[in-house]
Each structure stands twice: as C-alpha cells, then as structure tokens.
C-alpha positions as CSV (number, residue, x, y, z in Angstrom):
1,X,0.0,-0.1,0.0
2,X,2.4,2.5,-1.0
3,X,2.0,6.1,-2.0
4,X,0.5,9.1,-0.3
5,X,-2.1,7.2,1.8
6,X,0.5,5.3,3.5
7,X,2.7,8.1,4.3
8,X,-0.2,10.3,5.3
9,X,-1.4,7.2,7.9
10,X,2.3,7.5,9.3
11,X,2.2,11.1,9.5
12,X,-0.8,10.9,11.6
13,X,0.2,8.5,13.7
14,X,3.3,10.8,14.5
15,X,1.4,13.8,15.0
16,X,-0.7,12.0,17.7
17,X,2.4,11.0,19.6
18,X,3.8,14.1,19.6
19,X,0.7,15.8,21.4
20,X,1.1,13.1,23.7
21,X,4.9,13.8,24.0
22,X,4.3,17.3,24.6
23,X,2.0,16.8,27.6
24,X,4.6,14.4,29.1
25,X,7.5,17.1,28.7
26,X,9.2,15.1,26.3
27,X,10.8,17.2,23.3
28,X,9.1,16.7,20.1
29,X,12.2,16.0,18.0
30,X,13.2,13.2,20.7
31,X,9.6,11.4,20.3
32,X,9.5,12.1,16.5
33,X,12.8,10.1,15.7
34,X,12.3,7.5,18.1
35,X,8.6,7.2,16.6
36,X,10.2,7.3,12.8
37,X,12.9,4.8,13.9
38,X,10.4,2.5,15.2
39,X,8.3,2.7,12.1
40,X,11.4,2.1,9.9
41,X,12.6,-0.9,12.0
42,X,9.2,-2.8,11.4
43,X,8.9,-1.7,7.5
44,X,12.5,-2.3,6.3
45,X,11.4,-5.4,4.4
46,X,8.8,-3.6,2.4
47,X,9.3,-2.9,-1.3
48,X,8.6,1.2,-1.2
49,X,8.7,1.5,2.2
50,X,11.9,3.7,2.0
51,X,10.1,6.3,-0.1
52,X,6.9,6.4,1.7
53,X,8.8,6.6,5.2
54,X,11.0,9.8,3.1
55,X,7.8,11.8,2.7
56,X,7.5,11.9,6.5
57,X,10.8,13.2,6.8
58,X,11.7,15.6,3.9
59,X,15.2,16.0,3.1
60,X,15.9,12.1,4.3
61,X,17.4,9.8,2.1
62,X,17.2,5.9,1.6
63,X,20.2,5.6,3.6
64,X,18.5,7.9,6.3
65,X,15.9,5.0,6.3
66,X,18.2,2.2,7.1
67,X,19.9,3.9,9.5
68,X,16.9,4.7,11.3
69,X,15.5,1.0,11.1
70,X,18.9,-0.1,12.8
71,X,18.4,2.3,15.6
72,X,14.7,1.2,16.0
73,X,15.0,-3.0,15.7
74,X,15.8,-3.0,19.6
75,X,12.3,-1.8,20.1
76,X,10.6,-4.4,17.9
77,X,10.4,-6.4,21.1
78,X,11.1,-4.0,23.8
79,X,9.8,-0.5,25.2
80,X,11.4,2.5,23.2
81,X,13.8,4.9,25.1
82,X,11.4,7.6,26.0
83,X,8.6,5.0,27.3
84,X,11.2,3.4,29.1
85,X,12.0,6.8,31.0
86,X,8.1,7.9,31.3
87,X,7.3,4.4,33.0
88,X,10.6,4.6,35.4
89,X,9.5,7.9,36.4
90,X,5.5,6.8,36.8
91,X,4.5,9.5,34.4
92,X,0.5,9.7,34.0
93,X,1.2,9.9,30.4
94,X,3.1,6.2,29.9
95,X,-0.1,4.4,28.8
96,X,-1.1,7.2,26.2
97,X,2.4,7.4,24.8
98,X,2.3,3.6,24.8
99,X,-0.8,3.6,22.8
100,X,0.5,6.1,20.5
101,X,3.6,4.1,19.9
102,X,1.2,1.1,19.0
103,X,-0.4,3.0,16.6
104,X,3.0,4.2,15.0
105,X,3.2,0.3,14.5
106,X,0.3,-0.1,12.8
107,X,1.1,2.8,10.5
108,X,4.4,0.8,9.6
109,X,2.2,-1.6,7.9
110,X,1.1,1.1,5.2
111,X,5.0,1.6,4.0
112,X,5.5,0.7,0.8
113,X,3.8,-2.9,-0.1
114,X,3.6,-4.7,3.1
115,X,5.2,-8.4,3.4
116,X,3.5,-10.4,5.8
117,X,7.0,-10.3,8.2
118,X,6.2,-6.3,8.7
119,X,2.5,-7.4,9.6
120,X,4.0,-9.6,12.3
121,X,6.9,-7.3,13.4
122,X,4.2,-4.7,14.1
123,X,1.8,-6.7,16.5
124,X,4.7,-8.0,18.5
125,X,6.4,-4.4,18.4
126,X,2.9,-3.0,19.7
127,X,2.2,-5.6,22.3
128,X,5.6,-4.9,23.6
129,X,5.0,-1.1,24.1
130,X,1.6,-1.6,25.7
131,X,2.8,-4.5,27.8
132,X,5.8,-2.2,29.3
133,X,3.3,0.5,30.3
134,X,0.6,-1.6,31.7
135,X,-2.0,-0.9,29.3
136,X,-4.8,-3.3,28.1
137,X,-4.0,-6.2,26.1
138,X,-4.1,-5.8,21.9
139,X,-7.9,-6.3,20.8
140,X,-8.5,-8.4,17.3
141,X,-9.1,-5.9,14.4
142,X,-7.8,-5.0,11.6
143,X,-4.5,-2.9,10.2
144,X,-4.8,0.2,7.8
145,X,-4.0,-2.2,5.1
146,X,-7.0,-4.4,6.1
147,X,-5.1,-7.5,6.5
148,X,-4.6,-8.8,10.0
149,X,-5.0,-7.8,13.6
150,X,-2.8,-5.9,15.4
151,X,-3.0,-3.0,18.2
152,X,-6.4,-0.8,17.9
153,X,-5.3,1.9,20.5
154,X,-7.8,3.8,22.5
155,X,-7.5,7.5,21.6
156,X,-5.1,9.4,23.7
157,X,-6.5,10.7,26.7
158,X,-7.8,14.3,27.0
159,X,-5.2,16.1,29.2
160,X,-6.2,16.5,32.8
161,X,-6.1,19.5,34.6
162,X,-3.0,20.2,36.0
163,X,-4.0,19.8,39.6
164,X,-5.4,16.2,38.8
165,X,-2.1,14.8,37.4
166,X,-0.1,12.7,40.1
167,X,2.9,10.7,39.4
168,X,2.1,6.9,40.0
169,X,3.7,5.3,43.0
170,X,7.3,4.0,42.3
171,X,7.5,0.0,42.3
172,X,8.9,-1.4,45.8
173,X,12.2,-3.6,45.5
174,X,10.1,-6.3,46.6
175,X,7.6,-5.9,43.5
176,X,10.7,-5.6,41.1
177,X,12.5,-8.6,42.2
178,X,9.2,-10.2,42.2
179,X,8.7,-9.4,38.3
180,X,12.7,-10.6,37.9
181,X,11.8,-13.9,39.6
182,X,8.6,-14.1,37.0
183,X,10.9,-14.2,34.0
184,X,11.5,-17.6,32.2
185,X,14.7,-19.3,33.0
186,X,17.6,-17.2,34.4
187,X,18.2,-19.2,37.5
188,X,21.7,-17.9,38.1
189,X,21.0,-14.6,37.1
190,X,18.0,-14.1,39.6
191,X,20.5,-15.4,42.5
192,X,23.2,-12.7,41.8
193,X,20.8,-10.0,41.4
194,X,19.1,-10.9,44.6
195,X,22.9,-10.9,46.2
196,X,23.7,-7.5,44.9
197,X,20.7,-6.2,46.3
198,X,21.4,-7.8,49.5
199,X,24.9,-6.5,49.3
200,X,24.0,-2.9,48.4
201,X,21.1,-2.5,50.8
202,X,23.1,-3.4,53.8
203,X,26.0,-0.4,52.4
204,X,23.5,1.5,52.3
205,X,22.0,1.5,55.7
206,X,25.5,1.0,57.0
207,X,26.3,4.6,55.4
208,X,23.0,5.9,56.9
209,X,24.1,4.8,60.5
210,X,27.4,6.6,60.4
211,X,29.5,3.0,60.0
212,X,32.2,2.5,57.8
213,X,31.2,0.7,54.9
214,X,33.6,-0.6,52.1
215,X,33.0,1.2,48.4
216,X,30.8,-1.6,46.4
217,X,30.8,-0.7,42.5
218,X,27.2,-0.8,41.0
219,X,28.5,-1.1,37.6
220,X,27.9,-4.6,36.1
221,X,29.2,-6.8,33.3
222,X,26.4,-9.2,31.6
223,X,27.7,-11.9,29.3
224,X,25.6,-14.3,27.3
225,X,24.6,-15.1,24.0
226,X,21.9,-12.7,22.0
227,X,18.3,-12.9,23.2
228,X,19.0,-14.6,26.6
229,X,17.6,-11.4,28.7
230,X,20.1,-9.3,29.2
231,X,18.5,-6.1,28.5
232,X,15.2,-7.1,30.3
233,X,17.0,-7.4,33.2
234,X,19.1,-4.5,33.4
235,X,15.6,-2.5,32.9
236,X,14.7,-4.2,36.2
237,X,18.0,-3.3,37.7
238,X,17.4,0.3,37.0
239,X,14.0,0.2,38.5
240,X,15.8,-1.5,41.7
241,X,18.7,0.5,41.9
242,X,16.4,3.6,41.9
243,X,13.6,2.0,44.8
244,X,17.1,1.3,46.8
245,X,17.5,5.2,46.6
246,X,21.0,4.7,44.8
247,X,19.7,6.4,41.2
248,X,17.3,9.6,41.1
249,X,15.5,8.6,37.9
250,X,15.9,4.8,36.9
251,X,15.4,4.8,33.4
252,X,17.3,2.9,31.1
253,X,19.3,4.2,28.1
254,X,20.5,1.4,25.7
255,X,23.4,2.2,23.3
256,X,25.7,0.6,21.1
257,X,29.2,1.7,19.5
258,X,27.1,3.7,16.5
259,X,25.7,5.9,19.2
260,X,29.0,6.9,21.1
261,X,31.3,7.1,18.3
262,X,31.4,10.0,15.6
263,X,32.9,10.4,12.5
264,X,35.9,12.2,13.7
265,X,38.3,12.8,16.6
266,X,37.1,15.0,19.2
267,X,33.7,14.4,18.1
268,X,33.5,11.0,19.9
269,X,34.2,12.5,23.2
270,X,31.2,14.8,22.9
271,X,28.9,12.5,21.5
272,X,29.8,9.8,24.4
273,X,29.6,12.6,27.1
274,X,26.1,13.5,25.7
275,X,24.9,9.8,25.6
276,X,26.1,9.3,29.2
277,X,24.4,12.6,30.2
278,X,20.9,11.4,28.9
279,X,21.3,8.3,31.5
280,X,22.3,10.3,34.3
281,X,19.9,9.1,37.1
282,X,19.6,5.7,35.5
283,X,21.4,2.9,33.8
284,X,23.4,3.1,30.5
285,X,23.5,-0.2,28.6
286,X,26.0,-0.7,26.1
287,X,25.5,-4.2,24.1
288,X,28.4,-5.3,22.2
289,X,30.8,-3.0,24.4
290,X,34.1,-4.7,22.9
291,X,33.1,-3.4,19.4
292,X,34.6,0.0,21.1
293,X,38.1,-1.7,21.4
294,X,37.9,-3.6,18.1
295,X,40.0,-6.1,19.4
296,X,43.0,-4.2,19.6
297,X,42.6,-1.3,22.1
298,X,45.2,1.0,20.4
299,X,44.1,0.3,16.9
300,X,40.6,2.1,17.1
301,X,41.3,6.0,18.2
302,X,37.9,6.5,17.9
303,X,36.7,3.7,20.2
304,X,39.5,4.3,22.5
305,X,38.4,8.1,22.9
306,X,34.9,7.1,23.6
307,X,36.2,4.4,26.2
308,X,38.2,7.2,27.5
309,X,35.1,9.7,27.7
310,X,32.9,6.8,29.5
311,X,35.6,6.2,32.3
312,X,35.5,9.9,33.1
313,X,32.1,10.6,33.0
314,X,31.6,7.4,35.2
315,X,34.0,8.8,37.7
316,X,32.3,12.4,37.5
317,X,28.9,10.9,38.1
318,X,29.8,7.8,40.2
319,X,26.8,9.0,42.6
320,X,23.8,8.9,40.3
321,X,24.9,6.7,37.4
322,X,25.3,2.8,36.7
323,X,26.8,1.6,33.7
324,X,26.2,-1.8,32.5
325,X,27.9,-3.3,29.4
326,X,27.3,-6.5,28.0
327,X,28.4,-9.2,24.9
328,X,29.9,-12.5,24.6
329,X,31.9,-13.7,27.3
330,X,35.6,-14.1,26.1
331,X,35.7,-10.4,24.0
332,X,34.2,-8.9,27.2
333,X,37.0,-10.5,29.1
334,X,39.2,-8.7,26.8
335,X,37.3,-5.7,26.9
336,X,37.5,-4.9,30.5
337,X,41.3,-6.1,30.9
338,X,42.2,-3.4,28.4
339,X,41.6,-0.5,30.3
340,X,42.7,-0.1,34.0
341,X,39.9,2.3,34.5
342,X,37.5,-0.2,33.3
343,X,38.7,-3.1,35.5
344,X,38.5,-1.3,38.4
345,X,34.9,-0.2,37.8
346,X,33.6,-3.4,36.8
347,X,33.8,-6.3,39.1
348,X,30.7,-8.1,39.0
349,X,29.8,-10.3,35.8
350,X,26.5,-11.9,35.7
351,X,26.4,-14.8,33.5
352,X,23.2,-15.5,31.2
353,X,22.9,-19.0,30.2
354,X,21.0,-20.1,27.0
355,X,17.4,-20.9,27.5
356,X,16.2,-24.8,27.0
357,X,13.4,-26.1,24.6
358,X,10.9,-25.8,27.5
359,X,12.1,-22.1,28.4
360,X,11.7,-21.0,24.8
361,X,8.5,-22.4,24.6
362,X,7.6,-20.6,27.3
363,X,8.7,-17.3,25.9
364,X,7.0,-17.9,22.9
365,X,3.7,-18.4,24.6
366,X,3.9,-15.2,26.8
367,X,5.1,-13.5,23.6
368,X,1.8,-14.7,22.0
369,X,-0.4,-14.0,24.5
370,X,1.0,-10.4,24.8
371,X,-0.2,-9.7,21.3
372,X,-3.5,-11.4,22.0
373,X,-3.0,-14.7,20.1
374,X,-2.8,-18.3,20.8
375,X,-0.6,-21.0,20.1
376,X,-2.8,-24.3,19.6
377,X,-1.1,-27.3,20.9
378,X,-0.1,-28.5,17.6
379,X,1.6,-25.3,17.3
380,X,3.7,-25.5,20.2
381,X,4.6,-29.6,18.7
382,X,5.8,-27.5,15.6
383,X,7.8,-25.2,17.3
384,X,10.0,-27.9,19.4
385,X,10.4,-29.8,16.1
386,X,11.9,-26.4,14.7
387,X,13.9,-26.1,18.0
388,X,15.2,-29.5,17.3
389,X,16.4,-28.7,13.9
390,X,17.8,-25.4,14.4
391,X,21.6,-25.2,15.3
392,X,22.5,-23.8,18.7
393,X,25.8,-21.9,17.8
394,X,26.2,-18.1,18.5
395,X,23.9,-17.1,15.6
396,X,21.4,-18.8,17.5
397,X,19.4,-15.9,19.1
398,X,17.2,-17.5,22.2
399,X,14.6,-15.4,23.0
400,X,14.9,-13.4,19.3
401,X,14.4,-16.4,17.8
402,X,11.0,-17.3,19.6
403,X,9.9,-13.6,18.5
404,X,11.1,-13.9,15.0
405,X,9.0,-17.0,14.9
406,X,6.0,-15.7,16.3
407,X,6.3,-12.7,13.9
408,X,6.7,-14.6,10.7
409,X,3.8,-17.0,12.1
410,X,1.9,-13.5,12.6
411,X,2.1,-13.0,8.9
412,X,1.3,-16.3,7.7
413,X,-1.9,-16.5,9.9
414,X,-2.9,-13.3,8.0
415,X,-2.0,-14.6,4.5
416,X,-4.0,-17.8,5.6
417,X,-7.3,-15.9,6.4
418,X,-7.0,-13.6,3.4
419,X,-10.0,-15.0,1.7
420,X,-12.2,-15.5,4.9
421,X,-14.6,-12.7,4.7
422,X,-15.9,-12.6,8.3
423,X,-13.5,-14.8,10.7
424,X,-14.4,-16.0,14.0
425,X,-12.6,-14.2,17.2
426,X,-10.9,-17.9,17.6
427,X,-9.6,-17.7,13.9
428,X,-8.3,-14.4,14.6
429,X,-6.8,-15.2,17.7
430,X,-5.0,-18.8,16.9
431,X,-2.1,-19.9,15.5
432,X,-1.8,-23.0,14.1
433,X,1.3,-25.4,13.2
434,X,1.3,-24.7,9.5
435,X,1.7,-21.0,10.4
436,X,5.2,-21.7,11.7
437,X,6.8,-23.1,8.7
438,X,6.9,-21.8,5.2
439,X,5.1,-25.4,4.1
440,X,2.2,-24.6,1.6
441,X,2.7,-20.6,1.9
442,X,2.1,-19.0,-1.4
443,X,2.6,-15.6,-0.3
444,X,6.1,-15.6,-1.4
445,X,6.4,-12.5,1.1
446,X,7.8,-14.4,4.4
447,X,11.3,-13.9,5.1
448,X,13.4,-15.0,7.8
449,X,15.1,-11.8,8.7
450,X,17.0,-11.7,12.0
451,X,16.6,-9.2,14.5
C-alpha cells in the first residue's frame, strides 16, 4: 500500500504521538526521531517503504531510512527509550504514549508494499509497548491495510487538569524482584541480582547509620549469547537501584558503538558525553561493548576515545549513574582488561545461560499471549520440532529466535485468512502449526530476517 495514503497514515500517527509527548514534557524532536526509527525498523523489508517513509521526513534519503531502522530494531520487542523513561518516572502519560507508539507500529504496515513479516513485526512491537506501560491487552482488529489483527489503541486521553495529574507510586524493591523472579529461566542471574540487592541495601544502611562501609561498585558486566534477557534484566536493575535510593530516575538508556562513536576524533568525546548525560540518574546499557576496542585497544582511536570519555564520565557521575556493559563472554573479558579504568569499575560479572527448549516454548507462548494470539497445542509441537532442527551456535537468537518465529507466524496467519470474509474470534487469535513454517505458503513475502 504505497503512495500518499501510507505516508499520510504514518504522519497522523506521529502527530498523535507528539501531542502525548508534549503533555509528558518530552521534546518533540526526541519523540519524532524515536517514532520514525520504530516505523523504519518494522517496515524495512517492505518494497517501496523508504520512499513512503521519506515523505514524512523531508530531506531524508534511503540511507537515512535504513540508518533509522538499525536504531529502531531493538524496539521491535521492547519498550522505546522514551517510554522506558516515562515508565521509570511513573508518568501519568505512559499508557497514552504506549498506545500512540502502537498506532505508529500499525501505521508501518502502510509503508510501501508490506510483507507478511512487517505485519508480524508490527503486532509484536505494539504489544511490547503496551505491556511495558501496563496498558490493556491488544484486541483483535485490522490494520490500515485491512489484513491482520494488530493493535487498536484507544484514542489518547484528554489532558487532565494540572492539579489532577499525579505521578504513579514507584515500584518497590520487592515488586521489582518479584518481576525478575517471574521471568522465564535465568536461575543464576536471579540469584546474583538478589545477592547484589542485599549487599547494596546493607551498604546503604551502614552508611546512613554512620558506620564505615567499603565502596562497592554498582556497575555490572552481563555476558551471554544474544536474546538471553540481558536488556530485560538491565531494565529491572535500573528500577531496583532507584527503589534502593541509589539512582534518582531509574531510566534505562540502551546504546551500541554507533551511538557513542562519531566520524572524527574529538567529536566522539562530545557524543559519548551527551549519551552519558542522557542516562544520568539511571542505567546506561552498552550492548556489544567490546566493539569499542575492535580487538586491539590501540588500533581504534575512535573507540578508545569513547572508552576514555566513558571512564571519566563514570567517575564524575559516580553517585547517580550505573553502567552495564554486555556481550559474549570471551570478548568482554578482553574489553574489561584492556583499560585499568574499566577493570577497577566493573568487578561483578553476571552470566546469562542459553534457554532450554521448555523455556523457549514458554517465551513463545508469553509473547503470543501478549499480542492477543493463542498457540494451539499442535503449533507448540511444531515449534519444538523447529528447535530440534536449529543449530545452537552463536548465531542462534534464543528469545529473539522465538520472537522472530512468532512475527513470521503472525504474517502467515494473516495470509491464511486472506479470503475469509468474516473470521471468528478464534480464527483471528489462533496460531496453527502450519503458520510456523513456509510449507504451503504461496505469498512469496515471508522472509526469515533476524533481529
């Protein structure tokens, strides 16, 4: 569905988002960039999508579309940066903002000639935003393209009288630890986080009582394969540290090398410092942090400049900033050992194990339920067959693999119902075994892209 109609739909969704952002005190440009990155990440496999997307972003190029898509991919299965901050603050606008983001996800289905994969991406992304804000579950409906159930957000709530706007109570440490314990798998991670909380709590109480207490670094190293829950746990850690009184805001800012390193020496220091400033009061999560050193710490001047700046900022903001670096185990060991400033600040490493087949099945079921779909028993059996035939090397995505399977299944589900004039509610919700494979698929539009 290319052309003016698609662009106008995205424009309307972005405009609605900006209205909520203004009420929440979020700069328009920040919210706009986030929305456009999310839309690009969802629609990047659709032929013609860059052109439709560019109509909402005057002066943008095709490269700009794909650069935005790279930035937005992390939000296909997790809340966006602004939404994370609103949730951390207990903002009264968090639900309205999540619903507006769900509309942006839905509008991505109108960019170019959307594939079945785009429709699946949009459904899962919309559910992730709504769940993070504690919004109501998705309801079965149709996309602007009229093809498959995705989010049908309620209209944004009208602004409340200023006197009536109150911040929601922040979650307690016990509530956040309960959320951690409810996550699938991660037994070792849960034990270590509980231990960290106990140590930091006692340290804080000793300090308040005027007793001597060793300085315990709060910064963490997360090691494990992709899709093992590192970002999810980092988000909970940020909330826990806030609840303990160790951080003032508790937001999570997730970045990678591209968001820290600039094109010229000298610019990187400023860029890195700005990113750290945005995380002040919360947690800065750096994924694949070892990419900053490129294997040889002296060879990459840009990465070295970023690391040196990061170490300085960590010292300057030591009372109200936590940094979590993440990646594969061996490269992370080399990264931490490469700089004395890093080695002295990152003393706690938490290892994330790969998920078992049972745990991945639970994750798939949870993702489906969050998007208001139901996996019939035969579909779960088919998923286990797929797992049995999938190599578990470093390219295996763990939780991301489960999410990718669901995204593709939602697209195939839509294609299967393409000629059903009035599907029942069960038909709209149920994912069948045939939806999990390409067998019998005639759309020619379902890809196996990775997150």
